[in-house]
N, C-alpha and C positions, 0 to 999 in steps of 0.2 A: 618854328616849326612843330612837326606833328609828335605827341611823346604815346608811349603804348596806354598810358590807364585814359585818355580821351577815346581808345577805339575799345574801351570794356569798362566807360562809363553807364550811369542808370540816375536816370535824374527825372522827376515829375514837375507836371506844370498846372497846378492846382486850379488856376482860372484862368486854362487855356481858351476855354468858350465861356459865355454864357447865357443860361437858361435861356432869353431868345433868341440865341446863335445858333443851338441846339433846334430848335423850333424849325424856326426858317432852313437848316441844313438837311432837316425830317421832312420839309414840304418840298424841297428842291429836289429830295431822293426822289421823295413819293412819286413825284410828276416826272424826272427825265428816264430815273431809272425802275420805272413801273411796272416795265414787260423782261425786263434783266434777273436771270437767277443764274448764280455761276452754275458751271457745266463743274468744273472741278472745286474742293472745298478750299484752293488758294488761288483763285479766278479774282483778278481786278479790274475795275472799268477806269477810264480816267477820268475823274470828276467834273462834272459839270462848268463852267464859264464863271457862272454865280458863286457857287459852293468855293472853287479856287480862290475868289476875291475874300470871300471871307475867311477862310482857314490862312491865306496869303498873311492877311491883318493881322490875325492871333500870333502868327508865326513869329511876325515883326518885334509885335508887343513881347514873347516868349522868347528872346533870344538872349536878352542881356541876363536872365534866371540861367537856359541853358548853357548860355558860354563861363560861368562863373568854374566849371569843372571843364569845360573842352572849349577853349580861348580859338583854336582850330577854327570853330564851324561858322561860318559864313553868313550862311541861308540854307535854303532849302528847292528842292526840284519839286513841281509840280506834281501834287495829292493826285491818287486811286482813291478808290471808294471797290470795299468790300462785303459783302456779308457772309452769315455760317450759319443753319439749320441744324437742328436735331440731327446728331450724329458724324456732323460734320466738325473737321478742325485743324490749325494747322499744325501740322508734324513738327516733330521738332527738328530746327534749322540751323545756321550757321552763313551771314551773308556775305561776311569778310568784306573786304576793302577792292571795289571796283578798279581797275586801273591806279594802282599804290604809287606808279610814279610820274601820273598827266594829272595836273587838275582837272574839272571838277575833280575830286577825291571822295566816296562816299565814306563819310566819319563815323554816321550813326544811323539811327533809324528813328522815326516818332509817328506813334499812333494815339489817336482819338477815337474813343467809341460816342456816337450819338445814341444809342437803342443798345441796352446792355440785353443778353440771353434772359430769360426769365429763372434756370439753372444751367449751369456747368459756363461754356467758355472765357474760361478762365489765363489770364495773362500768366505766363512765367519763364523766368528767367533759371539757365544752368550752370552752375561751376562746376570746373573738375583741375586738378592737378595733373591729368594724364595729360602725358604729352602728344594724345592722338591727335587734337586740332589743329595742331600747329604744323607748317611744312617745313622748319628747320631753317627757314631765307632769314636773311634781316636786312631791314635798309636802314642807308645814316644819311646823314648831312645832304649829300647830294641829290636825293631822292625828295627832301621834302622833312625828314622824320627826324629826330635825338636819333645817335649813335645809336646801333643793337637792337634797334626796334623790329620788336615777332612780329610774322608774317603769318595769321590762321589761313589753314583750309579755307573754302568756301564752296558753296554748295550752287549748281545753275542757279538764275534768275526766272530762268521757267517752274511753274508751276512742278510741281512732281508727286507721285503715290507714295502713300507711306511704305510702301513695303520696298521701294529702291531706298529707301535711305542709307547711306551708305556706311560700310561695317566699320569707320573711323569716327560715325558722330555717334552709333547706334550702343558701340561696345566700351567703350569708357563709361567708369562707374561715377555719377555723377550728384550733385545737390542741387535741389530745385525748391526754388525760391519762388513762390506768388502773391499779386499783388493783384486786390479790386479796387484799383482805382475810380471807377466809375465814370457813369457820362459828363465828358467834359474836359476830365483830365486826361492831359497828353504826358503819356508814358512815352520818352525816350532812352536809348542805349546801345552802345558803342554798339560798330561793325563786327565787332570780334565777338561778340556775346552772343553765347547758343541762348535758342529765345523756341517761344511755341505759344500754342491756346491751346486748352483743353477740349475734348468734346464737349456742343452745347447738349444738353438735355434736353433741355423743354425754350421755345421761344427762339428769337430770332439776335444775333448780335450782330450790331452793323458798325463797322468802324470806315475812318481816313485816315490812308498812313501814306509816307514819304521817305525820302533820303535825307538826309542832312548831308550839309556838302563845303568843302575849304574856300570854294569859290562862290563872291556872291552872285546870285540870279541877275539874269539881263535886265536891263530896264525894257 
Protein backbone atom coordinates (compact mmCIF):
# COMPACT_ATOMS: atom_id res chain seq x y z
CA UNK A 1 0.00 0.00 0.00
CA UNK A 2 1.11 3.55 -0.75
CA UNK A 3 2.37 5.63 2.20
CA UNK A 4 2.12 9.42 2.23
CA UNK A 5 5.89 9.65 2.72
CA UNK A 6 6.34 8.18 -0.77
CA UNK A 7 4.40 11.10 -2.25
CA UNK A 8 6.62 13.56 -0.35
CA UNK A 9 10.02 12.00 -1.06
CA UNK A 10 13.06 13.62 -2.68
CA UNK A 11 15.71 11.33 -4.15
CA UNK A 12 18.70 11.78 -6.46
CA UNK A 13 20.37 9.20 -8.69
CA UNK A 14 23.87 10.51 -9.37
CA UNK A 15 24.81 8.08 -12.13
CA UNK A 16 21.47 8.07 -13.94
CA UNK A 17 23.06 9.04 -17.28
CA UNK A 18 26.65 8.52 -18.37
CA UNK A 19 28.55 11.21 -20.25
CA UNK A 20 28.20 9.11 -23.42
CA UNK A 21 24.42 8.87 -22.98
CA UNK A 22 24.18 12.63 -22.40
CA UNK A 23 26.08 13.26 -25.63
CA UNK A 24 23.81 10.86 -27.52
CA UNK A 25 20.67 12.49 -26.13
CA UNK A 26 21.89 15.98 -27.05
CA UNK A 27 22.67 14.77 -30.57
CA UNK A 28 19.22 13.16 -30.87
CA UNK A 29 17.40 16.28 -29.69
CA UNK A 30 19.55 18.59 -31.83
CA UNK A 31 18.31 16.58 -34.78
CA UNK A 32 14.75 15.70 -33.78
CA UNK A 33 13.81 19.01 -32.12
CA UNK A 34 15.95 21.34 -34.21
CA UNK A 35 13.00 23.51 -35.23
CA UNK A 36 11.08 23.25 -31.96
CA UNK A 37 11.05 26.00 -29.37
CA UNK A 38 8.53 26.13 -26.53
CA UNK A 39 5.69 28.62 -26.98
CA UNK A 40 5.03 28.67 -23.24
CA UNK A 41 7.75 28.28 -20.66
CA UNK A 42 6.42 24.93 -19.43
CA UNK A 43 5.87 23.39 -22.87
CA UNK A 44 7.21 19.89 -23.49
CA UNK A 45 7.26 17.47 -26.39
CA UNK A 46 7.33 13.66 -26.34
CA UNK A 47 10.90 12.41 -26.52
CA UNK A 48 11.67 10.59 -29.81
CA UNK A 49 12.02 6.81 -29.83
CA UNK A 50 15.83 6.72 -29.70
CA UNK A 51 15.81 8.97 -26.62
CA UNK A 52 12.99 6.96 -25.00
CA UNK A 53 15.09 3.82 -25.24
CA UNK A 54 18.11 5.41 -23.54
CA UNK A 55 15.94 6.91 -20.79
CA UNK A 56 13.94 3.70 -20.25
CA UNK A 57 17.18 1.75 -19.75
CA UNK A 58 18.45 4.40 -17.34
CA UNK A 59 15.17 4.29 -15.41
CA UNK A 60 15.34 0.50 -15.12
CA UNK A 61 18.86 0.72 -13.68
CA UNK A 62 17.81 3.48 -11.26
CA UNK A 63 14.62 1.86 -9.93
CA UNK A 64 16.29 -0.09 -7.10
CA UNK A 65 17.76 3.14 -5.68
CA UNK A 66 14.50 5.05 -6.13
CA UNK A 67 12.42 2.27 -4.58
CA UNK A 68 14.42 2.22 -1.33
CA UNK A 69 12.29 5.11 -0.15
CA UNK A 70 9.31 4.65 -2.47
CA UNK A 71 8.64 0.91 -2.78
CA UNK A 72 5.25 1.50 -4.43
CA UNK A 73 6.90 2.84 -7.59
CA UNK A 74 6.96 0.17 -10.29
CA UNK A 75 7.99 2.12 -13.37
CA UNK A 76 7.72 5.31 -15.38
CA UNK A 77 5.56 6.71 -18.16
CA UNK A 78 7.09 7.81 -21.50
CA UNK A 79 9.51 10.72 -21.20
CA UNK A 80 9.02 14.29 -22.43
CA UNK A 81 11.59 16.93 -23.33
CA UNK A 82 11.57 20.62 -22.46
CA UNK A 83 13.82 23.66 -22.76
CA UNK A 84 14.04 26.91 -20.83
CA UNK A 85 15.87 29.96 -22.17
CA UNK A 86 16.64 33.40 -20.70
CA UNK A 87 13.69 34.73 -18.70
CA UNK A 88 11.81 31.42 -18.67
CA UNK A 89 11.08 29.33 -15.59
CA UNK A 90 8.84 26.59 -14.25
CA UNK A 91 6.53 28.49 -11.89
CA UNK A 92 6.00 26.98 -8.46
CA UNK A 93 3.59 24.09 -8.87
CA UNK A 94 2.15 20.98 -7.23
CA UNK A 95 1.34 18.07 -9.53
CA UNK A 96 -0.74 15.97 -7.13
CA UNK A 97 -1.78 12.36 -7.61
CA UNK A 98 -3.69 11.76 -10.82
CA UNK A 99 -6.56 9.27 -10.42
CA UNK A 100 -5.65 8.50 -6.79
CA UNK A 101 -7.99 5.50 -6.67
CA UNK A 102 -7.21 4.05 -10.11
CA UNK A 103 -3.87 2.58 -11.29
CA UNK A 104 -1.57 3.67 -12.73
CA UNK A 105 -1.25 6.26 -9.98
CA UNK A 106 1.34 9.02 -10.30
CA UNK A 107 3.40 8.62 -7.13
CA UNK A 108 6.16 11.00 -8.20
CA UNK A 109 8.02 12.79 -10.96
CA UNK A 110 11.60 12.45 -12.16
CA UNK A 111 13.72 14.76 -14.27
CA UNK A 112 17.23 14.73 -15.65
CA UNK A 113 19.14 17.66 -17.13
CA UNK A 114 21.26 17.04 -20.23
CA UNK A 115 22.54 20.63 -20.49
CA UNK A 116 22.45 23.12 -17.63
CA UNK A 117 21.90 26.85 -18.12
CA UNK A 118 24.96 29.07 -17.81
CA UNK A 119 23.20 30.98 -15.03
CA UNK A 120 19.86 30.48 -13.29
CA UNK A 121 17.48 27.61 -14.04
CA UNK A 122 17.82 26.04 -10.60
CA UNK A 123 15.42 23.30 -9.52
CA UNK A 124 13.85 23.77 -6.09
CA UNK A 125 11.28 22.26 -3.77
CA UNK A 126 9.23 24.10 -1.17
CA UNK A 127 8.00 22.83 2.18
CA UNK A 128 5.35 24.31 4.40
CA UNK A 129 3.28 23.48 7.46
CA UNK A 130 0.39 25.54 6.09
CA UNK A 131 -2.71 23.39 5.47
CA UNK A 132 -3.61 25.31 2.27
CA UNK A 133 -2.03 22.82 -0.19
CA UNK A 134 -4.15 19.97 1.23
CA UNK A 135 -7.74 19.17 0.30
CA UNK A 136 -8.73 17.71 3.67
CA UNK A 137 -9.65 14.40 1.99
CA UNK A 138 -7.93 11.18 3.04
CA UNK A 139 -7.44 7.80 1.37
CA UNK A 140 -7.47 4.35 2.95
CA UNK A 141 -6.88 0.65 2.40
CA UNK A 142 -9.78 0.29 -0.02
CA UNK A 143 -8.08 2.90 -2.22
CA UNK A 144 -4.65 1.25 -2.07
CA UNK A 145 -3.13 3.54 0.59
CA UNK A 146 -2.32 3.27 4.26
CA UNK A 147 -5.30 4.50 6.29
CA UNK A 148 -5.46 8.27 6.71
CA UNK A 149 -3.26 9.20 3.73
CA UNK A 150 -3.93 12.90 3.00
CA UNK A 151 -4.54 14.19 -0.52
CA UNK A 152 -3.01 17.43 -1.76
CA UNK A 153 -4.51 19.87 -4.20
CA UNK A 154 -3.12 19.79 -7.73
CA UNK A 155 -2.64 22.06 -10.71
CA UNK A 156 -3.98 21.21 -14.16
CA UNK A 157 -1.59 19.11 -16.25
CA UNK A 158 -1.52 21.72 -19.01
CA UNK A 159 0.91 24.66 -18.85
CA UNK A 160 -0.34 27.79 -17.16
CA UNK A 161 0.87 31.38 -16.98
CA UNK A 162 2.50 32.43 -13.73
CA UNK A 163 -0.17 35.10 -13.23
CA UNK A 164 -2.83 32.41 -12.87
CA UNK A 165 -1.06 30.61 -10.01
CA UNK A 166 -3.84 29.88 -7.51
CA UNK A 167 -3.94 31.70 -4.20
CA UNK A 168 -3.82 28.43 -2.28
CA UNK A 169 -0.31 27.86 -3.65
CA UNK A 170 0.91 31.46 -3.79
CA UNK A 171 -0.40 32.43 -0.37
CA UNK A 172 1.24 30.07 2.18
CA UNK A 173 4.60 30.91 3.69
CA UNK A 174 7.12 28.28 2.49
CA UNK A 175 10.77 27.33 2.86
CA UNK A 176 12.63 26.86 -0.43
CA UNK A 177 15.32 24.21 -0.96
CA UNK A 178 17.63 24.24 -3.98
CA UNK A 179 19.54 21.51 -5.73
CA UNK A 180 22.36 21.91 -8.22
CA UNK A 181 22.42 18.26 -9.22
CA UNK A 182 24.04 18.85 -12.59
CA UNK A 183 23.75 17.16 -15.96
CA UNK A 184 23.10 13.42 -15.87
CA UNK A 185 21.87 13.37 -12.26
CA UNK A 186 18.21 12.39 -11.95
CA UNK A 187 16.10 14.20 -9.36
CA UNK A 188 12.95 12.36 -8.27
CA UNK A 189 10.29 13.88 -6.05
CA UNK A 190 6.90 12.85 -4.77
CA UNK A 191 3.74 13.91 -6.58
CA UNK A 192 2.65 15.92 -3.53
CA UNK A 193 5.88 17.95 -3.36
CA UNK A 194 5.75 21.66 -4.24
CA UNK A 195 8.49 22.46 -6.74
CA UNK A 196 9.66 24.68 -9.60
CA UNK A 197 12.64 26.01 -11.54
CA UNK A 198 14.02 29.53 -11.15
CA UNK A 199 14.24 31.77 -14.25
CA UNK A 200 17.11 31.08 -16.59
CA UNK A 201 19.41 34.10 -16.60
CA UNK A 202 21.78 33.03 -19.35
CA UNK A 203 22.04 30.04 -21.65
CA UNK A 204 19.61 27.15 -22.15
CA UNK A 205 18.35 24.49 -19.74
CA UNK A 206 17.52 21.19 -21.47
CA UNK A 207 15.64 18.56 -19.47
CA UNK A 208 13.77 15.27 -19.78
CA UNK A 209 10.88 14.60 -17.37
CA UNK A 210 8.32 11.88 -16.69
CA UNK A 211 5.94 10.42 -14.11
CA UNK A 212 6.83 7.64 -11.68
CA UNK A 213 3.85 5.30 -11.31
CA UNK A 214 2.74 2.30 -9.26
CA UNK A 215 2.06 0.07 -12.28
CA UNK A 216 4.79 -1.46 -14.47
CA UNK A 217 4.86 -0.12 -18.04
CA UNK A 218 3.44 -2.36 -20.75
CA UNK A 219 5.98 -4.37 -22.73
